[in-house]
C-alpha positions in Angstrom: 0.0 0.0 0.0 2.8 2.4 1.0 4.5 1.6 -2.3 1.3 2.5 -4.2 1.1 5.8 -2.3 4.8 6.6 -3.1 4.2 5.7 -6.8 1.1 8.0 -6.9 3.0 10.8 -5.2 5.9 10.5 -7.6 3.6 10.5 -10.6 1.8 13.6 -9.3 5.1 15.4 -8.7 6.2 14.5 -12.3 2.9 15.7 -13.7 3.0 19.1 -11.9 6.7 19.6 -12.8 6.1 19.5 -16.6 8.0 22.3 -18.5 8.6 23.1 -22.1 12.2 22.2 -23.0 14.5 25.2 -22.7 15.6 25.1 -26.3 12.1 26.0 -27.4 11.7 29.8 -27.5 8.1 30.9 -26.8 6.2 32.7 -29.6 6.5 36.5 -29.4 2.8 36.8 -30.2 0.5 35.1 -27.7 -2.6 33.1 -28.2 -4.2 34.7 -25.1 -6.5 37.2 -26.9 -6.7 39.4 -29.9 -6.7 42.2 -27.3 -3.1 41.4 -26.7 -2.0 42.4 -30.2 -0.5 45.7 -31.2 -1.6 48.5 -33.5 -1.4 48.0 -37.2 1.4 50.1 -38.9 -1.1 51.9 -41.2 -3.2 52.8 -38.2 -0.1 54.0 -36.3 0.9 56.0 -39.3 -2.5 57.7 -39.3 -2.1 58.5 -35.7 1.2 60.1 -36.3 -0.2 62.2 -39.2 -3.1 63.4 -37.1 -0.7 64.4 -34.4 0.7 67.1 -36.6 -0.6 70.6 -35.7 -3.9 71.5 -34.0 -7.4 70.5 -34.8 -10.8 71.6 -33.4 -12.0 69.4 -30.5 -15.0 67.2 -29.9 -15.2 65.9 -33.5 -15.2 69.3 -35.3 -12.2 68.2 -37.3 -11.7 67.0 -40.8 -10.6 63.5 -39.7 -13.9 62.9 -37.9 -15.9 64.3 -40.7 -14.1 62.2 -43.3 -14.4 59.1 -41.1 -18.2 59.6 -40.7 -18.5 59.9 -44.5 -16.4 56.7 -44.9 -18.8 54.8 -42.7 -21.7 56.0 -44.8 -19.8 54.8 -47.9 -19.1 51.5 -46.3 -22.8 50.8 -45.7 -24.0 52.4 -48.9 -26.4 54.7 -47.1 -26.2 57.8 -45.0 -25.7 56.6 -41.4 -24.9 58.5 -38.2 -21.6 57.6 -36.7 -20.6 58.4 -33.1 -17.1 57.5 -31.9 -16.5 56.3 -28.3 -13.5 55.3 -26.1 -14.0 51.6 -25.9 -16.3 48.6 -26.4 -18.1 48.7 -23.1 -18.8 52.4 -23.3 -19.9 52.2 -26.9 -22.4 49.4 -26.1 -23.8 51.4 -23.1 -24.0 54.5 -25.2 -25.7 52.7 -28.1 -28.3 51.0 -25.8 -28.9 54.3 -24.0 -30.2 55.8 -27.2 -32.6 52.9 -27.7 -34.2 52.5 -24.3 -36.8 54.3 -22.2 -37.5 53.7 -18.5 -39.0 50.4 -17.5 -37.6 48.8 -20.7 -35.2 45.8 -20.9 -32.5 44.4 -23.2 -32.8 40.8 -24.4 -29.5 39.0 -24.9 -27.9 35.6 -24.4 -26.2 34.6 -21.2 -23.0 34.5 -23.2 -23.2 38.1 -24.5 -20.5 40.7 -23.8 -23.0 43.0 -22.1 -24.1 40.1 -19.8 -20.8 38.6 -18.8 -17.8 40.8 -19.9 -18.8 44.4 -18.9 -18.9 44.2 -15.1 -22.6 45.1 -14.9 -22.1 48.4 -16.7 -25.3 48.3 -18.7 -27.4 47.6 -15.6 -25.6 50.3 -13.6 -25.5 53.1 -16.1 -28.7 52.4 -18.0 -30.8 51.3 -15.1 -32.2 48.7 -17.4 -32.7 45.0 -16.8 -30.9 42.5 -19.0 -33.0 39.4 -19.8 -30.2 37.0 -20.5 -31.4 33.8 -22.2 -29.4 30.6 -22.0 -28.0 29.4 -25.3 -25.7 26.5 -26.1 -24.1 28.3 -29.1 -24.4 31.9 -27.7 -27.0 32.8 -30.4 -30.6 34.1 -30.0 -33.5 32.9 -32.2 -36.9 34.2 -32.9 -38.4 31.6 -30.6 -36.5 33.1 -27.7 -38.2 36.4 -28.4 -41.6 34.9 -28.7 -41.1 33.2 -25.3 -41.2 36.7 -23.8 -44.6 37.7 -25.3 -46.3 37.3 -21.9 -44.4 40.2 -20.5 -45.8 42.8 -22.9 -48.5 45.1 -21.7 -48.2 44.0 -18.0 -47.5 46.9 -15.6 -45.8 44.4 -13.3 -43.1 43.4 -15.8 -40.3 45.3 -17.4 -41.0 45.7 -21.2 -38.6 44.0 -23.6 -37.4 46.7 -26.0 -34.0 46.0 -27.4 -32.5 42.7 -28.7 -28.7 42.8 -28.4 -26.7 40.1 -30.3 -22.9 39.6 -30.5 -21.3 39.0 -33.8 -19.1 37.0 -33.7 -20.2 35.5 -30.4 -18.1 34.7 -27.3 -18.1 31.1 -28.3 -16.7 31.8 -31.8 -20.0 31.1 -33.5 -21.6 33.3 -36.2 -25.1 34.5 -37.1 -25.7 34.1 -40.9 -27.3 37.0 -42.7 -30.6 35.0 -42.8 -30.5 34.4 -39.1 -29.9 38.1 -38.3 -32.7 39.0 -40.7 -35.2 36.5 -39.2 -34.3 37.8 -35.7 -34.7 41.4 -36.8 -38.1 40.7 -38.5 -39.4 39.0 -35.3 -38.1 41.8 -33.1 -39.6 44.5 -35.2 -42.9 42.7 -35.4 -42.9 42.8 -31.6 -42.1 46.5 -31.6 -38.5 45.9 -30.5 -35.2 47.3 -31.8 -32.0 45.3 -32.6 -28.5 46.2 -31.5 -25.5 44.3 -32.7 -22.3 44.2 -30.6 -19.7 44.0 -33.3 -16.6 43.7 -31.1 -15.3 41.2 -33.6 -17.2 42.5 -36.6 -14.0 42.2 -38.7 -13.7 38.5 -38.1 -17.4 38.0 -38.8 -17.1 39.9 -42.1 -14.1 37.9 -43.1 -15.8 34.6 -42.3 -19.1 35.4 -44.1 -17.7 36.5 -47.4 -14.9 39.0 -46.8 -16.5 41.8 -48.8 -18.4 45.0 -48.0 -21.5 43.4 -49.4 -21.1 40.5 -46.9 -20.9 43.0 -44.1 -24.0 44.8 -45.2 -25.9 41.6 -45.6 -25.9 40.8 -41.9 -26.1 44.3 -40.6 -27.9 47.1 -42.4 -29.6 44.9 -45.0 -30.8 42.4 -42.4 -32.5 45.1 -40.4 -30.1 45.9 -37.5 -30.9 49.3 -36.0 -27.7 50.1 -34.3 -24.2 48.6 -34.6 -21.2 48.8 -32.3 -18.3 48.6 -34.8 -15.2 47.3 -33.0 -11.6 47.8 -34.2 -9.6 47.5 -31.1 -9.3 43.7 -31.3 -8.2 43.9 -35.0 -5.4 46.5 -35.2 -6.8 49.7 -33.9 -5.1 51.2 -30.8 -8.3 52.4 -29.1 -11.8 53.7 -29.8 -15.0 52.1 -31.2 -17.7 53.5 -33.5 -21.5 53.4 -32.9 -23.3 53.3 -36.2 -27.0 54.3 -36.3 -28.7 52.7 -39.3 -32.0 53.8 -37.8 -31.1 57.5 -37.8 -34.2 58.4 -35.8 -32.5 56.8 -32.8 -29.5 59.1 -33.1 -31.4 62.3 -32.4 -30.2 62.6 -28.8 -26.9 60.7 -29.4 -24.6 63.8 -29.0 -26.0 64.5 -25.6 -26.1 60.9 -24.5 -22.5 60.3 -25.6 -21.4 63.2 -23.4 -23.5 62.1 -20.5 -22.2 58.5 -20.7 -18.6 59.8 -20.6 -17.8 58.7 -24.1 -17.1 62.0 -25.7 -13.3 62.3 -26.4 -12.1 65.9 -26.8 -9.3 65.0 -29.2 -11.6 63.0 -31.4 -9.3 63.0 -34.3 -7.1 60.4 -32.7 -10.0 57.9 -32.8 -11.5 58.9 -36.2 -8.2 59.0 -38.0 -7.6 55.3 -37.1 -10.9 54.4 -38.7 -10.0 56.3 -41.8 -7.0 54.0 -42.2 -8.9 51.0 -41.0 -11.7 51.3 -43.6 -9.4 52.4 -46.5 -8.9 49.6 -49.1 -10.9 47.4 -46.7 -8.0 46.9 -44.3 -10.4 45.8 -41.6 -11.5 42.9 -43.7 -7.9 42.0 -44.6 -7.0 41.9 -40.9 -10.1 39.8 -40.0 -9.1 37.3 -42.7 -5.5 37.2 -41.3 -6.6 36.4 -37.7 -9.2 33.8 -38.9 -6.7 32.2 -41.2 -4.2 31.9 -38.3 -6.8 30.1 -36.2 -7.5 27.7 -39.0 -3.8 27.0 -39.5 -3.4 26.3 -35.8 -6.4 23.9 -35.9 -4.9 22.1 -38.9 -1.8 21.4 -36.9 -3.5 20.1 -33.8 -6.8 18.7 -34.8 -5.6 15.1 -34.6 -4.4 15.3 -31.0 -7.0 13.3 -29.3 -6.7 15.0 -25.9 -7.8 18.3 -27.3 -11.2 17.0 -28.3 -11.5 19.3 -31.3 -14.3 18.5 -33.7 -14.8 21.4 -36.1 -12.7 24.0 -37.9 -13.0 27.4 -36.2 -15.5 29.8 -37.8 -13.5 32.8 -36.7 -10.3 33.3 -34.6 -10.8 31.2 -31.5 -10.3 27.6 -30.6 -11.5 25.9 -27.4 -9.5 22.7 -26.8 -9.4 20.5 -23.6 -6.1 20.1 -21.9 -5.0 18.0 -19.0 -4.2 20.5 -16.2 -0.5 19.8 -15.9 0.0 20.2 -19.6 -2.1 23.4 -19.6 -0.2 24.9 -16.7 3.2 24.3 -18.3 2.1 25.6 -21.6 0.5 28.7 -20.0 3.8 29.4 -18.1 5.7 29.2 -21.4 3.2 31.0 -23.7 0.2 32.4 -21.9 -3.5 31.8 -22.8 -6.7 31.8 -20.8 -8.6 29.1 -19.1 -12.2 28.9 -20.4 -14.1 26.2 -18.4 -12.0 25.0 -15.5 -14.5 22.3 -14.6 -14.0 20.6 -18.0 -10.4 21.7 -18.4 -11.3 23.6 -21.5 -9.1 26.6 -22.5 -9.2 29.2 -25.2 -6.6 29.8 -27.9 -7.3 33.1 -29.8 -5.3 34.4 -32.8 -4.8 38.0 -33.7 -4.2 39.8 -37.0 -0.4 39.6 -36.5 -0.1 36.0 -35.5 2.0 34.3 -38.2 3.0 30.7 -39.2 6.2 30.9 -37.1 4.2 31.7 -34.0 1.9 28.8 -34.6 4.8 26.4 -35.4 6.5 27.4 -32.1 3.4 27.0 -30.1 2.6 23.6 -31.6 6.2 22.5 -30.9 5.8 23.5 -27.3 2.5 21.6 -27.0 3.8 18.5 -28.6 6.9 18.5 -26.4 4.6 18.4 -23.3 2.6 15.6 -24.8 5.7 13.5 -25.3 
């Protein structure tokens, strides 16, 4: 018996002492998150150019005016664009323009606004989030119809805005038809639709990699307001809130200020988006990060422990790793745990992850697997 205990102890010590061999140099670009990546050189160049001389504050500058026109051109229609500091603030600002007192936001339990924004929508909007469980992080018309009993009752908050995340936190995608069906159902129920596009570039790349593809699941599908994110795909900071339903933008200038999202030196946000939209750089970078995830998947899909079953739709992979392997690999090249109960982790590629990064990471993984 004591021999068995000693054997188990030795085995445990060996498992917890796993390390990647010292001759393997860790990748310089991590698979932790696309938030870990740097700023694209063309965006940095635009920032440097905007830094020359003075410009009027609060968006009264040529960079902001040109960027607003560029977004209208992108969507093929006159839209209202309001720039904000970051994703959480942009989402709160967007929703604030869509809600009245005693109204609620319908989303999935996986959505950014429900799990990744520290309760900011509830605190600053004073609005209830009706977060609906979903195995793939996507809402469906039937989810909206399940709330019909709430309408017209003075004892219940009134569902008013449907907020969907594209691409979702599980790396899934709404097709253009799915968005359109959801928008149709929402509008028939007198509800509005907000899209959180924190990874809109990855979604566009995956669904056709053209401006027409982007329009197909946003403005053409019936979305009312879009949070257009660039920070995860090569922009230094700042997001854009796009009002397709321009009636909802009537008070947006005041609401942006009140929600602390009005940046005085607005040109440093808007100039980035001028570079980001020019020649469809945003799509190119979305393609790059998605392609890197597919390349990584191709290298590791046959490793049984990882339990991978499908090529990633965008730029995230969710493998399962034995804890000692995961810990050693994280110590060498960091990434985040996803579901500790099932030992699932997340590997996420960014626009600048290249084949050498993937090769090094796979070499480190395989060295730990023996």
